[in-house]
PyMOL Python script that loads the backbone (N, CA, C, O; Angstrom):
from pymol import cmd

cmd.read_pdbstr("""\
ATOM      1  N   UNK A   1      22.808  -5.308 -13.183  1.00  0.00           N
ATOM      2  CA  UNK A   1      22.441  -4.831 -11.866  1.00  0.00           C
ATOM      3  C   UNK A   1      23.031  -5.791 -10.831  1.00  0.00           C
ATOM      4  O   UNK A   1      22.841  -7.004 -10.917  1.00  0.00           O
ATOM      5  N   UNK A   2      23.732  -5.247  -9.877  1.00  0.00           N
ATOM      6  CA  UNK A   2      24.331  -6.076  -8.837  1.00  0.00           C
ATOM      7  C   UNK A   2      23.297  -6.355  -7.740  1.00  0.00           C
ATOM      8  O   UNK A   2      22.247  -5.716  -7.675  1.00  0.00           O
ATOM      9  N   UNK A   3      23.620  -7.314  -6.893  1.00  0.00           N
ATOM     10  CA  UNK A   3      22.720  -7.618  -5.776  1.00  0.00           C
ATOM     11  C   UNK A   3      22.586  -6.438  -4.829  1.00  0.00           C
ATOM     12  O   UNK A   3      21.515  -6.209  -4.266  1.00  0.00           O
ATOM     13  N   UNK A   4      23.649  -5.699  -4.653  1.00  0.00           N
ATOM     14  CA  UNK A   4      23.585  -4.519  -3.773  1.00  0.00           C
ATOM     15  C   UNK A   4      22.633  -3.472  -4.355  1.00  0.00           C
ATOM     16  O   UNK A   4      21.847  -2.868  -3.625  1.00  0.00           O
ATOM     17  N   UNK A   5      22.707  -3.263  -5.669  1.00  0.00           N
ATOM     18  CA  UNK A   5      21.782  -2.321  -6.310  1.00  0.00           C
ATOM     19  C   UNK A   5      20.347  -2.800  -6.188  1.00  0.00           C
ATOM     20  O   UNK A   5      19.448  -2.010  -5.901  1.00  0.00           O
ATOM     21  N   UNK A   6      20.127  -4.085  -6.405  1.00  0.00           N
ATOM     22  CA  UNK A   6      18.785  -4.644  -6.305  1.00  0.00           C
ATOM     23  C   UNK A   6      18.259  -4.538  -4.874  1.00  0.00           C
ATOM     24  O   UNK A   6      17.085  -4.233  -4.662  1.00  0.00           O
ATOM     25  N   UNK A   7      19.125  -4.787  -3.899  1.00  0.00           N
ATOM     26  CA  UNK A   7      18.745  -4.655  -2.497  1.00  0.00           C
ATOM     27  C   UNK A   7      18.337  -3.217  -2.194  1.00  0.00           C
ATOM     28  O   UNK A   7      17.314  -2.985  -1.551  1.00  0.00           O
ATOM     29  N   UNK A   8      19.129  -2.254  -2.653  1.00  0.00           N
ATOM     30  CA  UNK A   8      18.790  -0.848  -2.448  1.00  0.00           C
ATOM     31  C   UNK A   8      17.469  -0.486  -3.133  1.00  0.00           C
ATOM     32  O   UNK A   8      16.651   0.249  -2.580  1.00  0.00           O
ATOM     33  N   UNK A   9      17.276  -1.009  -4.334  1.00  0.00           N
ATOM     34  CA  UNK A   9      16.031  -0.784  -5.063  1.00  0.00           C
ATOM     35  C   UNK A   9      14.833  -1.291  -4.268  1.00  0.00           C
ATOM     36  O   UNK A   9      13.824  -0.594  -4.150  1.00  0.00           O
ATOM     37  N   UNK A  10      14.939  -2.496  -3.725  1.00  0.00           N
ATOM     38  CA  UNK A  10      13.847  -3.057  -2.931  1.00  0.00           C
ATOM     39  C   UNK A  10      13.600  -2.233  -1.663  1.00  0.00           C
ATOM     40  O   UNK A  10      12.456  -2.049  -1.250  1.00  0.00           O
ATOM     41  N   UNK A  11      14.665  -1.748  -1.060  1.00  0.00           N
ATOM     42  CA  UNK A  11      14.515  -0.908   0.127  1.00  0.00           C
ATOM     43  C   UNK A  11      13.763   0.377  -0.180  1.00  0.00           C
ATOM     44  O   UNK A  11      12.865   0.764   0.568  1.00  0.00           O
ATOM     45  N   UNK A  12      14.122   1.043  -1.274  1.00  0.00           N
ATOM     46  CA  UNK A  12      13.424   2.269  -1.648  1.00  0.00           C
ATOM     47  C   UNK A  12      11.981   1.983  -2.054  1.00  0.00           C
ATOM     48  O   UNK A  12      11.080   2.754  -1.723  1.00  0.00           O
ATOM     49  N   UNK A  13      11.757   0.885  -2.764  1.00  0.00           N
ATOM     50  CA  UNK A  13      10.387   0.505  -3.131  1.00  0.00           C
ATOM     51  C   UNK A  13       9.541   0.286  -1.875  1.00  0.00           C
ATOM     52  O   UNK A  13       8.383   0.700  -1.821  1.00  0.00           O
ATOM     53  N   UNK A  14      10.117  -0.357  -0.882  1.00  0.00           N
ATOM     54  CA  UNK A  14       9.394  -0.595   0.366  1.00  0.00           C
ATOM     55  C   UNK A  14       9.011   0.720   1.026  1.00  0.00           C
ATOM     56  O   UNK A  14       7.873   0.887   1.464  1.00  0.00           O
ATOM     57  N   UNK A  15       9.947   1.649   1.100  1.00  0.00           N
ATOM     58  CA  UNK A  15       9.652   2.950   1.710  1.00  0.00           C
ATOM     59  C   UNK A  15       8.572   3.711   0.949  1.00  0.00           C
ATOM     60  O   UNK A  15       7.647   4.255   1.552  1.00  0.00           O
ATOM     61  N   UNK A  16       8.690   3.749  -0.375  1.00  0.00           N
ATOM     62  CA  UNK A  16       7.697   4.454  -1.180  1.00  0.00           C
ATOM     63  C   UNK A  16       6.327   3.804  -1.068  1.00  0.00           C
ATOM     64  O   UNK A  16       5.315   4.499  -0.979  1.00  0.00           O
ATOM     65  N   UNK A  17       6.287   2.474  -1.072  1.00  0.00           N
ATOM     66  CA  UNK A  17       5.003   1.781  -0.976  1.00  0.00           C
ATOM     67  C   UNK A  17       4.346   2.005   0.380  1.00  0.00           C
ATOM     68  O   UNK A  17       3.134   2.210   0.450  1.00  0.00           O
ATOM     69  N   UNK A  18       5.124   1.968   1.458  1.00  0.00           N
ATOM     70  CA  UNK A  18       4.541   2.243   2.776  1.00  0.00           C
ATOM     71  C   UNK A  18       4.100   3.698   2.888  1.00  0.00           C
ATOM     72  O   UNK A  18       3.113   3.985   3.564  1.00  0.00           O
ATOM     73  N   UNK A  19       4.808   4.620   2.241  1.00  0.00           N
ATOM     74  CA  UNK A  19       4.379   6.019   2.229  1.00  0.00           C
ATOM     75  C   UNK A  19       3.051   6.154   1.480  1.00  0.00           C
ATOM     76  O   UNK A  19       2.162   6.882   1.921  1.00  0.00           O
ATOM     77  N   UNK A  20       2.914   5.459   0.358  1.00  0.00           N
ATOM     78  CA  UNK A  20       1.663   5.469  -0.386  1.00  0.00           C
ATOM     79  C   UNK A  20       0.527   4.872   0.443  1.00  0.00           C
ATOM     80  O   UNK A  20      -0.589   5.391   0.432  1.00  0.00           O
ATOM     81  N   UNK A  21       0.805   3.789   1.159  1.00  0.00           N
ATOM     82  CA  UNK A  21      -0.194   3.184   2.032  1.00  0.00           C
ATOM     83  C   UNK A  21      -0.602   4.159   3.138  1.00  0.00           C
ATOM     84  O   UNK A  21      -1.781   4.236   3.484  1.00  0.00           O
ATOM     85  N   UNK A  22       0.340   4.889   3.686  1.00  0.00           N
ATOM     86  CA  UNK A  22       0.039   5.871   4.719  1.00  0.00           C
ATOM     87  C   UNK A  22      -0.839   6.997   4.168  1.00  0.00           C
ATOM     88  O   UNK A  22      -1.782   7.426   4.832  1.00  0.00           O
ATOM     89  N   UNK A  23      -0.534   7.477   2.961  1.00  0.00           N
ATOM     90  CA  UNK A  23      -1.349   8.523   2.342  1.00  0.00           C
ATOM     91  C   UNK A  23      -2.766   8.007   2.100  1.00  0.00           C
ATOM     92  O   UNK A  23      -3.738   8.719   2.350  1.00  0.00           O
ATOM     93  N   UNK A  24      -2.882   6.775   1.616  1.00  0.00           N
ATOM     94  CA  UNK A  24      -4.195   6.164   1.401  1.00  0.00           C
ATOM     95  C   UNK A  24      -4.974   6.118   2.719  1.00  0.00           C
ATOM     96  O   UNK A  24      -6.148   6.483   2.766  1.00  0.00           O
ATOM     97  N   UNK A  25      -4.311   5.667   3.788  1.00  0.00           N
ATOM     98  CA  UNK A  25      -4.970   5.598   5.090  1.00  0.00           C
ATOM     99  C   UNK A  25      -5.400   6.977   5.567  1.00  0.00           C
ATOM    100  O   UNK A  25      -6.511   7.138   6.074  1.00  0.00           O
ATOM    101  N   UNK A  26      -4.532   7.977   5.410  1.00  0.00           N
ATOM    102  CA  UNK A  26      -4.869   9.328   5.864  1.00  0.00           C
ATOM    103  C   UNK A  26      -6.052   9.898   5.087  1.00  0.00           C
ATOM    104  O   UNK A  26      -6.931  10.535   5.668  1.00  0.00           O
ATOM    105  N   UNK A  27      -6.075   9.670   3.766  1.00  0.00           N
ATOM    106  CA  UNK A  27      -7.226  10.094   2.978  1.00  0.00           C
ATOM    107  C   UNK A  27      -8.485   9.389   3.461  1.00  0.00           C
ATOM    108  O   UNK A  27      -9.544  10.006   3.578  1.00  0.00           O
ATOM    109  N   UNK A  28      -8.369   8.099   3.740  1.00  0.00           N
ATOM    110  CA  UNK A  28      -9.530   7.333   4.186  1.00  0.00           C
ATOM    111  C   UNK A  28      -9.976   7.764   5.576  1.00  0.00           C
ATOM    112  O   UNK A  28     -11.175   7.869   5.835  1.00  0.00           O
ATOM    113  N   UNK A  29      -9.030   8.014   6.471  1.00  0.00           N
ATOM    114  CA  UNK A  29      -9.370   8.361   7.850  1.00  0.00           C
ATOM    115  C   UNK A  29      -9.912   9.784   7.977  1.00  0.00           C
ATOM    116  O   UNK A  29     -10.861  10.024   8.724  1.00  0.00           O
ATOM    117  N   UNK A  30      -9.313  10.723   7.250  1.00  0.00           N
ATOM    118  CA  UNK A  30      -9.682  12.121   7.436  1.00  0.00           C
ATOM    119  C   UNK A  30     -10.458  12.724   6.272  1.00  0.00           C
ATOM    120  O   UNK A  30     -11.026  13.807   6.412  1.00  0.00           O
ATOM    121  N   UNK A  31     -10.494  12.061   5.147  1.00  0.00           N
ATOM    122  CA  UNK A  31     -11.222  12.588   3.986  1.00  0.00           C
ATOM    123  C   UNK A  31     -12.229  11.598   3.446  1.00  0.00           C
ATOM    124  O   UNK A  31     -12.485  11.546   2.243  1.00  0.00           O
ATOM    125  N   UNK A  32     -12.799  10.814   4.345  1.00  0.00           N
ATOM    126  CA  UNK A  32     -13.709   9.741   3.943  1.00  0.00           C
ATOM    127  C   UNK A  32     -14.913  10.272   3.177  1.00  0.00           C
ATOM    128  O   UNK A  32     -15.306   9.688   2.167  1.00  0.00           O
ATOM    129  N   UNK A  33     -15.502  11.365   3.640  1.00  0.00           N
ATOM    130  CA  UNK A  33     -16.675  11.936   2.970  1.00  0.00           C
ATOM    131  C   UNK A  33     -16.330  12.374   1.549  1.00  0.00           C
ATOM    132  O   UNK A  33     -17.100  12.142   0.617  1.00  0.00           O
ATOM    133  N   UNK A  34     -15.173  13.005   1.389  1.00  0.00           N
ATOM    134  CA  UNK A  34     -14.746  13.417   0.054  1.00  0.00           C
ATOM    135  C   UNK A  34     -14.510  12.211  -0.844  1.00  0.00           C
ATOM    136  O   UNK A  34     -14.891  12.226  -2.014  1.00  0.00           O
ATOM    137  N   UNK A  35     -13.878  11.155  -0.300  1.00  0.00           N
ATOM    138  CA  UNK A  35     -13.645   9.944  -1.089  1.00  0.00           C
ATOM    139  C   UNK A  35     -14.954   9.301  -1.524  1.00  0.00           C
ATOM    140  O   UNK A  35     -15.076   8.838  -2.658  1.00  0.00           O
ATOM    141  N   UNK A  36     -15.922   9.270  -0.634  1.00  0.00           N
ATOM    142  CA  UNK A  36     -17.210   8.677  -0.981  1.00  0.00           C
ATOM    143  C   UNK A  36     -17.881   9.487  -2.097  1.00  0.00           C
ATOM    144  O   UNK A  36     -18.431   8.909  -3.034  1.00  0.00           O
ATOM    145  N   UNK A  37     -17.838  10.811  -2.001  1.00  0.00           N
ATOM    146  CA  UNK A  37     -18.411  11.645  -3.070  1.00  0.00           C
ATOM    147  C   UNK A  37     -17.649  11.459  -4.377  1.00  0.00           C
ATOM    148  O   UNK A  37     -18.257  11.353  -5.442  1.00  0.00           O
ATOM    149  N   UNK A  38     -16.326  11.421  -4.297  1.00  0.00           N
ATOM    150  CA  UNK A  38     -15.493  11.284  -5.494  1.00  0.00           C
ATOM    151  C   UNK A  38     -15.737   9.950  -6.187  1.00  0.00           C
ATOM    152  O   UNK A  38     -15.960   9.914  -7.397  1.00  0.00           O
ATOM    153  N   UNK A  39     -15.696   8.857  -5.435  1.00  0.00           N
ATOM    154  CA  UNK A  39     -15.911   7.538  -6.022  1.00  0.00           C
ATOM    155  C   UNK A  39     -17.374   7.287  -6.335  1.00  0.00           C
ATOM    156  O   UNK A  39     -17.698   6.456  -7.184  1.00  0.00           O
ATOM    157  N   UNK A  40     -18.259   8.001  -5.653  1.00  0.00           N
ATOM    158  CA  UNK A  40     -19.683   7.844  -5.892  1.00  0.00           C
ATOM    159  C   UNK A  40     -20.118   8.298  -7.275  1.00  0.00           C
ATOM    160  O   UNK A  40     -21.207   7.947  -7.730  1.00  0.00           O
ATOM    161  N   UNK A  41     -19.283   9.071  -7.941  1.00  0.00           N
ATOM    162  CA  UNK A  41     -19.586   9.490  -9.310  1.00  0.00           C
ATOM    163  C   UNK A  41     -19.585   8.302 -10.265  1.00  0.00           C
ATOM    164  O   UNK A  41     -20.307   8.301 -11.262  1.00  0.00           O
ATOM    165  N   UNK A  42     -18.770   7.290  -9.959  1.00  0.00           N
ATOM    166  CA  UNK A  42     -18.634   6.144 -10.846  1.00  0.00           C
ATOM    167  C   UNK A  42     -19.241   4.865 -10.282  1.00  0.00           C
ATOM    168  O   UNK A  42     -19.753   4.036 -11.034  1.00  0.00           O
ATOM    169  N   UNK A  43     -19.187   4.702  -8.974  1.00  0.00           N
ATOM    170  CA  UNK A  43     -19.607   3.453  -8.349  1.00  0.00           C
ATOM    171  C   UNK A  43     -20.684   3.710  -7.311  1.00  0.00           C
ATOM    172  O   UNK A  43     -20.586   4.657  -6.531  1.00  0.00           O
ATOM    173  N   UNK A  44     -21.690   2.887  -7.299  1.00  0.00           N
ATOM    174  CA  UNK A  44     -22.746   2.975  -6.304  1.00  0.00           C
ATOM    175  C   UNK A  44     -22.549   1.863  -5.288  1.00  0.00           C
ATOM    176  O   UNK A  44     -22.652   0.683  -5.623  1.00  0.00           O
ATOM    177  N   UNK A  45     -22.266   2.236  -4.053  1.00  0.00           N
ATOM    178  CA  UNK A  45     -22.133   1.237  -3.002  1.00  0.00           C
ATOM    179  C   UNK A  45     -22.498   1.878  -1.663  1.00  0.00           C
ATOM    180  O   UNK A  45     -22.456   3.099  -1.511  1.00  0.00           O
ATOM    181  N   UNK A  46     -22.848   1.051  -0.722  1.00  0.00           N
ATOM    182  CA  UNK A  46     -23.205   1.544   0.600  1.00  0.00           C
ATOM    183  C   UNK A  46     -21.940   1.947   1.354  1.00  0.00           C
ATOM    184  O   UNK A  46     -20.827   1.634   0.930  1.00  0.00           O
ATOM    185  N   UNK A  47     -22.121   2.639   2.469  1.00  0.00           N
ATOM    186  CA  UNK A  47     -20.966   3.025   3.288  1.00  0.00           C
ATOM    187  C   UNK A  47     -20.215   1.796   3.797  1.00  0.00           C
ATOM    188  O   UNK A  47     -18.986   1.804   3.869  1.00  0.00           O
ATOM    189  N   UNK A  48     -20.948   0.745   4.147  1.00  0.00           N
ATOM    190  CA  UNK A  48     -20.310  -0.478   4.640  1.00  0.00           C
ATOM    191  C   UNK A  48     -19.496  -1.142   3.524  1.00  0.00           C
ATOM    192  O   UNK A  48     -18.393  -1.630   3.770  1.00  0.00           O
ATOM    193  N   UNK A  49     -20.030  -1.163   2.310  1.00  0.00           N
ATOM    194  CA  UNK A  49     -19.287  -1.726   1.191  1.00  0.00           C
ATOM    195  C   UNK A  49     -18.039  -0.893   0.897  1.00  0.00           C
ATOM    196  O   UNK A  49     -16.963  -1.436   0.646  1.00  0.00           O
ATOM    197  N   UNK A  50     -18.194   0.405   0.931  1.00  0.00           N
ATOM    198  CA  UNK A  50     -17.069   1.304   0.682  1.00  0.00           C
ATOM    199  C   UNK A  50     -15.954   1.073   1.694  1.00  0.00           C
ATOM    200  O   UNK A  50     -14.785   0.953   1.327  1.00  0.00           O
ATOM    201  N   UNK A  51     -16.331   1.012   2.982  1.00  0.00           N
ATOM    202  CA  UNK A  51     -15.341   0.767   4.027  1.00  0.00           C
ATOM    203  C   UNK A  51     -14.669  -0.586   3.835  1.00  0.00           C
ATOM    204  O   UNK A  51     -13.451  -0.697   3.968  1.00  0.00           O
ATOM    205  N   UNK A  52     -15.449  -1.609   3.524  1.00  0.00           N
ATOM    206  CA  UNK A  52     -14.901  -2.947   3.336  1.00  0.00           C
ATOM    207  C   UNK A  52     -13.948  -3.027   2.162  1.00  0.00           C
ATOM    208  O   UNK A  52     -12.910  -3.684   2.242  1.00  0.00           O
ATOM    209  N   UNK A  53     -14.294  -2.361   1.073  1.00  0.00           N
ATOM    210  CA  UNK A  53     -13.428  -2.363  -0.110  1.00  0.00           C
ATOM    211  C   UNK A  53     -12.088  -1.715   0.215  1.00  0.00           C
ATOM    212  O   UNK A  53     -11.036  -2.245  -0.142  1.00  0.00           O
ATOM    213  N   UNK A  54     -12.124  -0.573   0.888  1.00  0.00           N
ATOM    214  CA  UNK A  54     -10.866   0.106   1.211  1.00  0.00           C
ATOM    215  C   UNK A  54     -10.063  -0.664   2.254  1.00  0.00           C
ATOM    216  O   UNK A  54      -8.838  -0.741   2.158  1.00  0.00           O
ATOM    217  N   UNK A  55     -10.731  -1.225   3.232  1.00  0.00           N
ATOM    218  CA  UNK A  55     -10.027  -2.006   4.249  1.00  0.00           C
ATOM    219  C   UNK A  55      -9.350  -3.219   3.613  1.00  0.00           C
ATOM    220  O   UNK A  55      -8.189  -3.506   3.903  1.00  0.00           O
ATOM    221  N   UNK A  56     -10.066  -3.922   2.757  1.00  0.00           N
ATOM    222  CA  UNK A  56      -9.480  -5.079   2.072  1.00  0.00           C
ATOM    223  C   UNK A  56      -8.364  -4.654   1.134  1.00  0.00           C
ATOM    224  O   UNK A  56      -7.332  -5.320   1.049  1.00  0.00           O
ATOM    225  N   UNK A  57      -8.567  -3.540   0.424  1.00  0.00           N
ATOM    226  CA  UNK A  57      -7.524  -3.054  -0.480  1.00  0.00           C
ATOM    227  C   UNK A  57      -6.248  -2.703   0.256  1.00  0.00           C
ATOM    228  O   UNK A  57      -5.154  -3.041  -0.197  1.00  0.00           O
ATOM    229  N   UNK A  58      -6.379  -2.026   1.388  1.00  0.00           N
ATOM    230  CA  UNK A  58      -5.192  -1.683   2.176  1.00  0.00           C
ATOM    231  C   UNK A  58      -4.520  -2.932   2.722  1.00  0.00           C
ATOM    232  O   UNK A  58      -3.292  -3.008   2.754  1.00  0.00           O
ATOM    233  N   UNK A  59      -5.306  -3.915   3.154  1.00  0.00           N
ATOM    234  CA  UNK A  59      -4.740  -5.156   3.684  1.00  0.00           C
ATOM    235  C   UNK A  59      -3.984  -5.916   2.585  1.00  0.00           C
ATOM    236  O   UNK A  59      -2.876  -6.399   2.818  1.00  0.00           O
ATOM    237  N   UNK A  60      -4.572  -6.023   1.404  1.00  0.00           N
ATOM    238  CA  UNK A  60      -3.914  -6.722   0.293  1.00  0.00           C
ATOM    239  C   UNK A  60      -2.653  -5.987  -0.124  1.00  0.00           C
ATOM    240  O   UNK A  60      -1.626  -6.615  -0.383  1.00  0.00           O
ATOM    241  N   UNK A  61      -2.718  -4.662  -0.192  1.00  0.00           N
ATOM    242  CA  UNK A  61      -1.548  -3.875  -0.570  1.00  0.00           C
ATOM    243  C   UNK A  61      -0.429  -4.042   0.457  1.00  0.00           C
ATOM    244  O   UNK A  61       0.741  -4.166   0.093  1.00  0.00           O
ATOM    245  N   UNK A  62      -0.793  -4.044   1.751  1.00  0.00           N
ATOM    246  CA  UNK A  62       0.210  -4.219   2.797  1.00  0.00           C
ATOM    247  C   UNK A  62       0.866  -5.599   2.708  1.00  0.00           C
ATOM    248  O   UNK A  62       2.081  -5.719   2.869  1.00  0.00           O
ATOM    249  N   UNK A  63       0.080  -6.626   2.457  1.00  0.00           N
ATOM    250  CA  UNK A  63       0.630  -7.976   2.310  1.00  0.00           C
ATOM    251  C   UNK A  63       1.536  -8.044   1.080  1.00  0.00           C
ATOM    252  O   UNK A  63       2.594  -8.671   1.127  1.00  0.00           O
ATOM    253  N   UNK A  64       1.129  -7.405  -0.018  1.00  0.00           N
ATOM    254  CA  UNK A  64       1.955  -7.406  -1.230  1.00  0.00           C
ATOM    255  C   UNK A  64       3.287  -6.701  -0.983  1.00  0.00           C
ATOM    256  O   UNK A  64       4.326  -7.174  -1.444  1.00  0.00           O
ATOM    257  N   UNK A  65       3.274  -5.586  -0.270  1.00  0.00           N
ATOM    258  CA  UNK A  65       4.519  -4.895   0.072  1.00  0.00           C
ATOM    259  C   UNK A  65       5.417  -5.818   0.880  1.00  0.00           C
ATOM    260  O   UNK A  65       6.617  -5.921   0.626  1.00  0.00           O
ATOM    261  N   UNK A  66       4.824  -6.476   1.846  1.00  0.00           N
ATOM    262  CA  UNK A  66       5.586  -7.368   2.715  1.00  0.00           C
ATOM    263  C   UNK A  66       6.208  -8.510   1.912  1.00  0.00           C
ATOM    264  O   UNK A  66       7.395  -8.802   2.060  1.00  0.00           O
ATOM    265  N   UNK A  67       5.408  -9.153   1.065  1.00  0.00           N
ATOM    266  CA  UNK A  67       5.866 -10.344   0.334  1.00  0.00           C
ATOM    267  C   UNK A  67       6.832  -9.993  -0.787  1.00  0.00           C
ATOM    268  O   UNK A  67       7.849 -10.665  -0.958  1.00  0.00           O
ATOM    269  N   UNK A  68       6.529  -8.950  -1.554  1.00  0.00           N
ATOM    270  CA  UNK A  68       7.315  -8.670  -2.749  1.00  0.00           C
ATOM    271  C   UNK A  68       8.430  -7.650  -2.560  1.00  0.00           C
ATOM    272  O   UNK A  68       9.320  -7.566  -3.406  1.00  0.00           O
ATOM    273  N   UNK A  69       8.413  -6.875  -1.486  1.00  0.00           N
ATOM    274  CA  UNK A  69       9.460  -5.870  -1.263  1.00  0.00           C
ATOM    275  C   UNK A  69      10.253  -6.117   0.011  1.00  0.00           C
ATOM    276  O   UNK A  69      11.477  -6.239  -0.031  1.00  0.00           O
ATOM    277  N   UNK A  70       9.565  -6.191   1.142  1.00  0.00           N
ATOM    278  CA  UNK A  70      10.255  -6.233   2.427  1.00  0.00           C
ATOM    279  C   UNK A  70      10.988  -7.550   2.663  1.00  0.00           C
ATOM    280  O   UNK A  70      12.156  -7.539   3.052  1.00  0.00           O
ATOM    281  N   UNK A  71      10.334  -8.668   2.440  1.00  0.00           N
ATOM    282  CA  UNK A  71      10.978  -9.966   2.689  1.00  0.00           C
ATOM    283  C   UNK A  71      12.182 -10.178   1.766  1.00  0.00           C
ATOM    284  O   UNK A  71      13.237 -10.584   2.253  1.00  0.00           O
ATOM    285  N   UNK A  72      12.075  -9.922   0.446  1.00  0.00           N
ATOM    286  CA  UNK A  72      13.284 -10.055  -0.386  1.00  0.00           C
ATOM    287  C   UNK A  72      14.394  -9.101   0.043  1.00  0.00           C
ATOM    288  O   UNK A  72      15.570  -9.461   0.017  1.00  0.00           O
ATOM    289  N   UNK A  73      14.018  -7.880   0.437  1.00  0.00           N
ATOM    290  CA  UNK A  73      15.019  -6.918   0.902  1.00  0.00           C
ATOM    291  C   UNK A  73      15.746  -7.466   2.138  1.00  0.00           C
ATOM    292  O   UNK A  73      16.975  -7.431   2.205  1.00  0.00           O
ATOM    293  N   UNK A  74      14.990  -7.965   3.102  1.00  0.00           N
ATOM    294  CA  UNK A  74      15.604  -8.511   4.322  1.00  0.00           C
ATOM    295  C   UNK A  74      16.461  -9.738   4.016  1.00  0.00           C
ATOM    296  O   UNK A  74      17.515  -9.935   4.619  1.00  0.00           O
ATOM    297  N   UNK A  75      16.000 -10.557   3.076  1.00  0.00           N
ATOM    298  CA  UNK A  75      16.797 -11.740   2.689  1.00  0.00           C
ATOM    299  C   UNK A  75      18.128 -11.302   2.076  1.00  0.00           C
ATOM    300  O   UNK A  75      19.170 -11.880   2.385  1.00  0.00           O
ATOM    301  N   UNK A  76      18.099 -10.303   1.225  1.00  0.00           N
ATOM    302  CA  UNK A  76      19.345  -9.814   0.627  1.00  0.00           C
ATOM    303  C   UNK A  76      20.230  -9.139   1.662  1.00  0.00           C
ATOM    304  O   UNK A  76      21.455  -9.226   1.574  1.00  0.00           O
ATOM    305  N   UNK A  77      19.632  -8.466   2.644  1.00  0.00           N
ATOM    306  CA  UNK A  77      20.428  -7.874   3.716  1.00  0.00           C
ATOM    307  C   UNK A  77      21.094  -8.967   4.552  1.00  0.00           C
ATOM    308  O   UNK A  77      22.233  -8.807   4.989  1.00  0.00           O
ATOM    309  N   UNK A  78      20.390 -10.073   4.773  1.00  0.00           N
ATOM    310  CA  UNK A  78      20.947 -11.167   5.575  1.00  0.00           C
ATOM    311  C   UNK A  78      22.100 -11.853   4.836  1.00  0.00           C
ATOM    312  O   UNK A  78      23.011 -12.386   5.470  1.00  0.00           O
ATOM    313  N   UNK A  79      22.064 -11.842   3.520  1.00  0.00           N
ATOM    314  CA  UNK A  79      23.134 -12.462   2.715  1.00  0.00           C
ATOM    315  C   UNK A  79      24.430 -11.673   2.791  1.00  0.00           C
ATOM    316  O   UNK A  79      25.517 -12.244   2.717  1.00  0.00           O
ATOM    317  N   UNK A  80      24.312 -10.347   2.941  1.00  0.00           N
ATOM    318  CA  UNK A  80      25.507  -9.495   2.875  1.00  0.00           C
ATOM    319  C   UNK A  80      26.302  -9.511   4.154  1.00  0.00           C
ATOM    320  O   UNK A  80      27.332  -8.843   4.249  1.00  0.00           O
TER     321      UNK A  80
END
""", "prot")
cmd.dss("prot")
cmd.show_as("cartoon", "prot")
cmd.util.cbc("prot")
cmd.orient("prot")
């Protein structure tokens, strides 16, 4: 795999991951009641705990995208 291929791979991974994050946010913002019912089948938590878990999960996922996909992609773009 060449650096150009790896750079392209990281770019596509970044786009797909941000799209997944957007879908997660949209489900959380507009389908919160459904998510609570769906996850409530397995996990018992308050609305505040549910919101906190999803907020933290989205924040961690966003940081992971930034650190593992976007920054290496930008570094490889700067090299070329």
